[in-house]
Structure formats: C-alpha cells, structure tokens
BAZA-146376 format. One record per atom (N, C-alpha, C, O): x, y, z; residue number from 1; atom name. Coordinates in Angstrom, 1 decimal. Atoms other than C-alpha are relative to their C-alpha. Last residue first. Layout:
<pts>
{pt {X,Y,Z},NUM,"CA"}
...
</pts>
This chain:
<pts>
{pt {0.1,0.3,1.5},69,"N"}
{pt {137.8,138.7,-74.9},69,"CA"}
{pt {-0.2,1.3,-0.8},69,"C"}
{pt {-0.3,1.2,-2.0},69,"O"}
{pt {0.7,-1.1,0.7},68,"N"}
{pt {139.0,139.2,-71.3},68,"CA"}
{pt {0.0,-0.4,-1.5},68,"C"}
{pt {1.0,-1.0,-2.0},68,"O"}
{pt {-0.8,-0.7,1.0},67,"N"}
{pt {139.8,136.0,-69.4},67,"CA"}
{pt {-0.8,1.1,-0.7},67,"C"}
{pt {-2.0,1.0,-0.8},67,"O"}
{pt {0.5,-0.9,1.0},66,"N"}
{pt {138.5,134.5,-66.2},66,"CA"}
{pt {1.0,0.5,-1.0},66,"C"}
{pt {2.2,0.7,-0.6},66,"O"}
{pt {-0.3,-1.3,-0.5},65,"N"}
{pt {139.7,131.3,-64.6},65,"CA"}
{pt {-0.4,1.0,-1.1},65,"C"}
{pt {-0.4,0.7,-2.3},65,"O"}
{pt {1.2,-0.8,0.0},64,"N"}
{pt {138.0,128.1,-65.7},64,"CA"}
{pt {0.2,1.4,0.5},64,"C"}
{pt {-0.8,2.1,0.9},64,"O"}
{pt {0.6,-0.1,-1.3},63,"N"}
{pt {140.8,125.8,-64.7},63,"CA"}
{pt {-1.2,1.0,0.1},63,"C"}
{pt {-1.6,1.3,1.2},63,"O"}
{pt {0.5,1.4,-0.3},62,"N"}
{pt {141.5,124.9,-68.3},62,"CA"}
{pt {-0.6,0.0,1.4},62,"C"}
{pt {-1.4,-0.9,1.6},62,"O"}
{pt {1.3,0.2,0.6},61,"N"}
{pt {141.8,128.7,-69.0},61,"CA"}
{pt {-0.6,-1.4,0.3},61,"C"}
{pt {-1.8,-1.5,0.4},61,"O"}
{pt {0.9,-1.1,-0.5},60,"N"}
{pt {144.6,129.3,-66.5},60,"CA"}
{pt {-1.4,-0.3,-0.6},60,"C"}
{pt {-2.4,-0.3,0.2},60,"O"}
{pt {0.5,0.5,-1.3},59,"N"}
{pt {146.3,126.0,-67.3},59,"CA"}
{pt {-1.0,1.0,0.6},59,"C"}
{pt {-2.0,0.5,1.2},59,"O"}
{pt {0.7,1.3,0.2},58,"N"}
{pt {146.7,127.0,-70.9},58,"CA"}
{pt {-0.7,-0.5,1.3},58,"C"}
{pt {-1.8,-0.8,1.3},58,"O"}
{pt {1.3,-0.3,0.4},57,"N"}
{pt {147.6,130.6,-70.0},57,"CA"}
{pt {-0.9,-1.2,-0.2},57,"C"}
{pt {-2.1,-1.3,0.0},57,"O"}
{pt {0.3,-1.0,1.1},56,"N"}
{pt {150.6,129.4,-68.2},56,"CA"}
{pt {-1.5,0.2,-0.2},56,"C"}
{pt {-2.4,-0.2,0.5},56,"O"}
{pt {0.8,0.7,1.1},55,"N"}
{pt {151.0,126.2,-66.2},55,"CA"}
{pt {-0.4,0.9,-1.1},55,"C"}
{pt {-0.9,0.5,-2.1},55,"O"}
{pt {-0.3,1.4,0.2},54,"N"}
{pt {152.0,128.1,-63.1},54,"CA"}
{pt {-0.9,-0.6,-1.0},54,"C"}
{pt {-2.1,-0.5,-1.0},54,"O"}
{pt {1.3,0.6,0.2},53,"N"}
{pt {151.4,131.9,-63.5},53,"CA"}
{pt {0.3,-1.5,-0.4},53,"C"}
{pt {0.6,-1.8,-1.5},53,"O"}
{pt {0.2,0.6,1.3},52,"N"}
{pt {154.8,132.9,-62.0},52,"CA"}
{pt {-1.4,-0.6,-0.1},52,"C"}
{pt {-1.9,-1.2,0.9},52,"O"}
{pt {0.9,1.1,0.1},51,"N"}
{pt {155.0,135.4,-59.2},51,"CA"}
{pt {-0.1,-0.6,-1.4},51,"C"}
{pt {-0.3,0.2,-2.3},51,"O"}
{pt {0.3,0.6,1.3},50,"N"}
{pt {157.9,137.6,-58.4},50,"CA"}
{pt {-0.9,-1.2,0.1},50,"C"}
{pt {-0.7,-2.1,0.9},50,"O"}
{pt {1.5,0.3,0.0},49,"N"}
{pt {158.1,139.7,-55.3},49,"CA"}
{pt {-0.4,-0.4,-1.4},49,"C"}
{pt {-1.2,0.3,-2.0},49,"O"}
{pt {0.4,0.8,-1.2},48,"N"}
{pt {161.9,139.7,-54.4},48,"CA"}
{pt {-1.5,-0.3,0.0},48,"C"}
{pt {-2.0,-1.1,0.8},48,"O"}
{pt {1.4,-0.3,-0.1},47,"N"}
{pt {163.6,140.8,-57.6},47,"CA"}
{pt {-0.6,-0.9,1.1},47,"C"}
{pt {-0.5,-2.1,1.0},47,"O"}
{pt {0.3,-0.7,-1.2},46,"N"}
{pt {167.3,140.2,-56.9},46,"CA"}
{pt {-1.4,0.6,0.2},46,"C"}
{pt {-1.7,1.3,1.1},46,"O"}
{pt {-0.5,-1.4,0.1},45,"N"}
{pt {168.7,139.2,-60.2},45,"CA"}
{pt {-0.4,0.9,1.2},45,"C"}
{pt {-0.1,2.0,1.2},45,"O"}
{pt {-1.4,0.0,0.0},44,"N"}
{pt {168.3,135.5,-59.3},44,"CA"}
{pt {0.6,1.4,-0.1},44,"C"}
{pt {1.7,1.6,0.5},44,"O"}
{pt {-0.3,0.2,-1.4},43,"N"}
{pt {164.6,136.2,-58.6},43,"CA"}
{pt {1.6,0.0,0.2},43,"C"}
{pt {2.1,0.5,1.2},43,"O"}
{pt {0.4,-1.2,-0.8},42,"N"}
{pt {164.2,137.7,-62.0},42,"CA"}
{pt {0.4,-0.1,1.5},42,"C"}
{pt {1.0,0.8,2.1},42,"O"}
{pt {-1.1,-1.0,0.3},41,"N"}
{pt {166.1,134.8,-63.6},41,"CA"}
{pt {-0.3,1.3,0.7},41,"C"}
{pt {0.7,1.9,1.3},41,"O"}
{pt {-1.2,0.5,-0.6},40,"N"}
{pt {163.8,132.2,-61.9},40,"CA"}
{pt {1.1,1.1,-0.2},40,"C"}
{pt {1.9,1.4,0.7},40,"O"}
{pt {0.1,-0.2,-1.4},39,"N"}
{pt {160.7,134.2,-62.9},39,"CA"}
{pt {1.3,-0.4,0.8},39,"C"}
{pt {1.7,0.3,1.7},39,"O"}
{pt {-0.1,-1.4,-0.2},38,"N"}
{pt {161.9,134.3,-66.5},38,"CA"}
{pt {-0.1,0.3,1.5},38,"C"}
{pt {0.6,1.2,2.0},38,"O"}
{pt {-1.4,-0.4,0.2},37,"N"}
{pt {162.5,130.6,-66.5},37,"CA"}
{pt {0.2,1.4,0.3},37,"C"}
{pt {1.2,1.8,0.9},37,"O"}
{pt {-0.7,0.6,-1.2},36,"N"}
{pt {159.0,129.9,-65.0},36,"CA"}
{pt {1.5,0.4,-0.1},36,"C"}
{pt {2.1,0.7,0.9},36,"O"}
{pt {0.3,-0.9,-1.1},35,"N"}
{pt {157.5,132.3,-67.6},35,"CA"}
{pt {0.7,-0.5,1.3},35,"C"}
{pt {1.2,0.3,2.1},35,"O"}
{pt {-0.9,-1.2,0.1},34,"N"}
{pt {159.2,130.4,-70.4},34,"CA"}
{pt {-0.2,0.9,1.2},34,"C"}
{pt {0.8,1.5,1.6},34,"O"}
{pt {-1.4,0.3,0.1},33,"N"}
{pt {157.7,127.1,-69.3},33,"CA"}
{pt {0.9,1.2,0.0},33,"C"}
{pt {1.8,1.4,0.8},33,"O"}
{pt {-0.7,-0.1,-1.3},32,"N"}
{pt {154.3,128.2,-68.2},32,"CA"}
{pt {1.4,-0.2,0.0},32,"C"}
{pt {2.1,0.0,1.0},32,"O"}
{pt {0.0,1.3,-0.7},31,"N"}
{pt {152.4,126.9,-71.3},31,"CA"}
{pt {0.6,0.1,1.4},31,"C"}
{pt {0.5,-0.9,2.2},31,"O"}
{pt {1.0,1.0,0.4},30,"N"}
{pt {151.2,130.1,-72.9},30,"CA"}
{pt {0.0,-1.3,0.8},30,"C"}
{pt {-1.0,-1.7,1.3},30,"O"}
{pt {-0.1,0.3,1.4},29,"N"}
{pt {153.2,132.7,-71.0},29,"CA"}
{pt {-1.0,-1.1,-0.4},29,"C"}
{pt {-1.9,-1.4,0.5},29,"O"}
{pt {0.8,1.1,0.5},28,"N"}
{pt {153.1,134.3,-67.6},28,"CA"}
{pt {0.3,-0.2,-1.5},28,"C"}
{pt {0.8,0.7,-2.1},28,"O"}
{pt {-0.4,0.4,1.3},27,"N"}
{pt {155.0,136.6,-65.3},27,"CA"}
{pt {-0.8,-1.2,-0.5},27,"C"}
{pt {-1.2,-2.0,0.3},27,"O"}
{pt {0.6,1.2,0.3},26,"N"}
{pt {153.6,138.6,-62.3},26,"CA"}
{pt {0.4,-0.4,-1.5},26,"C"}
{pt {0.3,0.5,-2.4},26,"O"}
{pt {-0.1,0.3,1.4},25,"N"}
{pt {155.8,141.3,-60.8},25,"CA"}
{pt {-0.6,-1.4,-0.3},25,"C"}
{pt {-0.3,-2.4,0.4},25,"O"}
{pt {0.6,1.2,0.3},24,"N"}
{pt {155.1,143.0,-57.5},24,"CA"}
{pt {0.1,-0.3,-1.5},24,"C"}
{pt {-0.3,0.6,-2.3},24,"O"}
{pt {1.3,-0.1,0.6},23,"N"}
{pt {157.6,145.7,-57.0},23,"CA"}
{pt {-0.5,-1.4,-0.2},23,"C"}
{pt {0.2,-2.4,-0.3},23,"O"}
{pt {1.0,0.4,-0.9},22,"N"}
{pt {160.5,145.2,-54.5},22,"CA"}
{pt {-1.4,0.2,-0.6},22,"C"}
{pt {-2.4,0.0,0.1},22,"O"}
{pt {-0.2,1.4,-0.5},21,"N"}
{pt {163.4,145.1,-57.0},21,"CA"}
{pt {-1.1,-0.4,1.0},21,"C"}
{pt {-1.3,-1.6,1.1},21,"O"}
{pt {-0.9,0.0,-1.2},20,"N"}
{pt {162.0,148.2,-58.7},20,"CA"}
{pt {0.1,-1.4,0.5},20,"C"}
{pt {-0.8,-2.2,0.2},20,"O"}
{pt {0.5,0.4,-1.3},19,"N"}
{pt {160.4,147.8,-62.2},19,"CA"}
{pt {1.1,0.2,1.1},19,"C"}
{pt {2.3,0.0,0.8},19,"O"}
{pt {1.5,-0.3,-0.2},18,"N"}
{pt {160.7,149.4,-65.6},18,"CA"}
{pt {-0.5,-0.3,1.4},18,"C"}
{pt {-1.5,0.3,1.8},18,"O"}
{pt {0.3,-1.4,0.4},17,"N"}
{pt {164.5,149.8,-66.2},17,"CA"}
{pt {-1.5,0.3,0.2},17,"C"}
{pt {-1.9,1.5,0.3},17,"O"}
{pt {-0.5,-0.9,-1.0},16,"N"}
{pt {165.1,146.6,-64.2},16,"CA"}
{pt {-0.3,1.5,-0.3},16,"C"}
{pt {-0.4,2.3,0.6},16,"O"}
{pt {1.0,0.0,-1.1},15,"N"}
{pt {162.9,144.7,-66.6},15,"CA"}
{pt {0.4,1.0,1.1},15,"C"}
{pt {-0.4,1.6,1.7},15,"O"}
{pt {1.3,-0.7,0.5},14,"N"}
{pt {165.0,145.8,-69.5},14,"CA"}
{pt {-1.0,0.0,1.1},14,"C"}
{pt {-1.7,1.0,1.3},14,"O"}
{pt {-0.3,-1.5,0.1},13,"N"}
{pt {168.2,145.0,-67.6},13,"CA"}
{pt {-1.2,0.7,-0.5},13,"C"}
{pt {-1.5,1.8,0.1},13,"O"}
{pt {0.2,-0.6,-1.3},12,"N"}
{pt {166.7,141.6,-66.7},12,"CA"}
{pt {0.4,1.5,0.1},12,"C"}
{pt {-0.1,2.2,0.9},12,"O"}
{pt {1.4,0.2,-0.5},11,"N"}
{pt {166.3,140.6,-70.3},11,"CA"}
{pt {-0.2,0.7,1.3},11,"C"}
{pt {-1.1,1.5,1.5},11,"O"}
{pt {0.9,-1.1,0.6},10,"N"}
{pt {169.6,142.1,-71.5},10,"CA"}
{pt {-1.4,-0.1,0.5},10,"C"}
{pt {-2.1,0.9,0.7},10,"O"}
{pt {-0.3,-1.2,-0.8},9,"N"}
{pt {171.6,139.8,-69.2},9,"CA"}
{pt {-0.9,1.2,-0.4},9,"C"}
{pt {-1.4,1.9,0.4},9,"O"}
{pt {-1.3,-0.7,0.2},8,"N"}
{pt {170.0,136.9,-71.1},8,"CA"}
{pt {0.1,1.2,1.0},8,"C"}
{pt {-0.9,1.6,1.7},8,"O"}
{pt {0.2,-1.3,0.6},7,"N"}
{pt {167.3,134.6,-69.9},7,"CA"}
{pt {1.4,0.7,-0.1},7,"C"}
{pt {2.3,0.4,0.7},7,"O"}
{pt {-0.5,-0.1,1.4},6,"N"}
{pt {168.1,130.9,-69.3},6,"CA"}
{pt {-0.1,1.4,-0.6},6,"C"}
{pt {0.4,1.5,-1.7},6,"O"}
{pt {0.6,-1.2,0.6},5,"N"}
{pt {167.9,130.0,-65.6},5,"CA"}
{pt {0.5,0.2,-1.4},5,"C"}
{pt {1.7,-0.2,-1.7},5,"O"}
{pt {-0.9,-0.7,0.9},4,"N"}
{pt {168.6,126.5,-64.4},4,"CA"}
{pt {-0.7,1.1,-0.7},4,"C"}
{pt {-1.8,0.9,-1.2},4,"O"}
{pt {0.5,-0.1,1.3},3,"N"}
{pt {166.6,125.4,-61.4},3,"CA"}
{pt {1.0,0.8,-0.8},3,"C"}
{pt {1.7,1.7,-0.4},3,"O"}
{pt {-0.3,-1.3,0.5},2,"N"}
{pt {168.2,124.0,-58.3},2,"CA"}
{pt {-0.5,0.1,-1.4},2,"C"}
{pt {-0.3,-0.8,-2.2},2,"O"}
{pt {-0.7,0.1,1.3},1,"N"}
{pt {166.6,121.0,-56.8},1,"CA"}
{pt {0.2,1.4,-0.6},1,"C"}
{pt {-0.8,2.2,-0.6},1,"O"}
</pts>
C-alpha cells in the first residue's frame, strides 16, 4: 500500500541543508503519526537511511525504553 506524504517542499529543503542523503536520520513525535509522514517524505526526497520511531514517544515510554529527565 502506497503511503501518502504530507510535508511541504520547504520541510525537506530545511532537512537537506542540515543532512546529506546518506546520513542516518531518526524521526519521532509524540504518537508516531507525524514522524511517519516525515519519514515518508524524506525517503521520497531521496534520503536513504531514515528511521521512524514507530508509535512515537508514547510507545517508547509504554515499552519501558529509557528517557532522560
């Protein structure tokens, strides 16, 4: 199933100014929805090492993974 991407052209331009296409990029947000869309857009723009934090920060903490306080 093809995913629909939603970020603007400006979004990946900003990322492109900070990262190379072969850099490791990890994206996350609270629920995982926005980061999934961002990861989709980054991959569509040619970034090849993109990782989404599935389920976001909520899933991260629910699974007992470490956080800094």
